[in-house]
Phi, psi and omega in degrees: 000125183289144180289135177237164176301133181095351179288147170269115187237132175267126183225157163252148176208157170223126179253136181229156167283123185300323185293317186251349184069012179288132180282132180249339181196150180197158172254000185263126185301314185294325179289318178300317180294319181297322184258005177066036180269135180269078181230154176275119184286166178119152179297156179244160178249127177235159172257116184291127181097356182262004177078024180277342175227169180303146183306314179299328177291317177301315181298321179291327181292325182295123183095349178281172181225157177308134183100341179291144174241123187246148171237120188235129176266132181242108181289162183307319184292345177258000182239253185263010177084169176282156175292139179246109182302334182289350179269007172258117186237155178246135180232161171285140181300329182292347180281352179249143177280138178072191181271148175230149180217161180305136181098342179292147169265127184229162172253123184288166178302334179265014170088010180263147180263130181210180183247133181287123178270319182201155174233114184231105183064239180261014183246141179235122176265126184239133180256120180261005173292152171299142181305335181257009176299137180083359183261137170274134182248151175237127180245130172260119187236130173251125176277112184272310187197146170259118186272133179245334180283131184300316181292321176297320177299309184297314181296317180293320181293316181294320178297323179292317186283322181221074183297341182277351184257130179264105184243152175251127184244146178212135176260112182248094187065239177259014179253124176265117180258133180237117182251131179227138184236160169063218186298334181299332181293338181264002182292127176302325179297321179294316180300322181286325192272332193294323178293318178297317178300313181299315180298319180295316181294318181290321183285323190250356177238114185295341182279350184249120177254336175209155177237126180246125178260130176243112182252119186249135178245126180231161179289000000 
């Protein structure tokens, strides 16, 4: 069955910088270990057309089928943008606490996070561009499965969005109940993800009309 917009699709992927072939992200355990990436391995579930992956990857997925392996080029303007020279600033070294050296990530006096390019005498040049700005990326994508079952969709999507949170899910009529206990309820990742998760399930799965979150605190 060909992938369509709105489908819940399970995929494996590896993203590389096209110029150097350096791996920047992956779902494959062996690749993560080879490149020393701190990622949770395993396929992820995305909703095609919901902006969970780069636009060129979404476009390539549409019309594909389980078992297909795709190679997609993502230009800078579709990824992290072009480099902006105006985002490279120079500060006095005394404006930073402690020692700084090239490659360090620092917070500038005006509260922005950037990467130190050079330290020359009493001057520090800081780059506030994203480290991958100006880079063309290449993604190798394997289409694993198109999910049709609501619970498989919900469980896979939630695991993808917040892999650190252990949640219990139940479909009660048209209500999807999500139960989270203990420290997971205080997770910043959980706070950011739950509204987005609810919107995706309600918009793209006809069996879900509402999502109810139950957060339990115990001794």
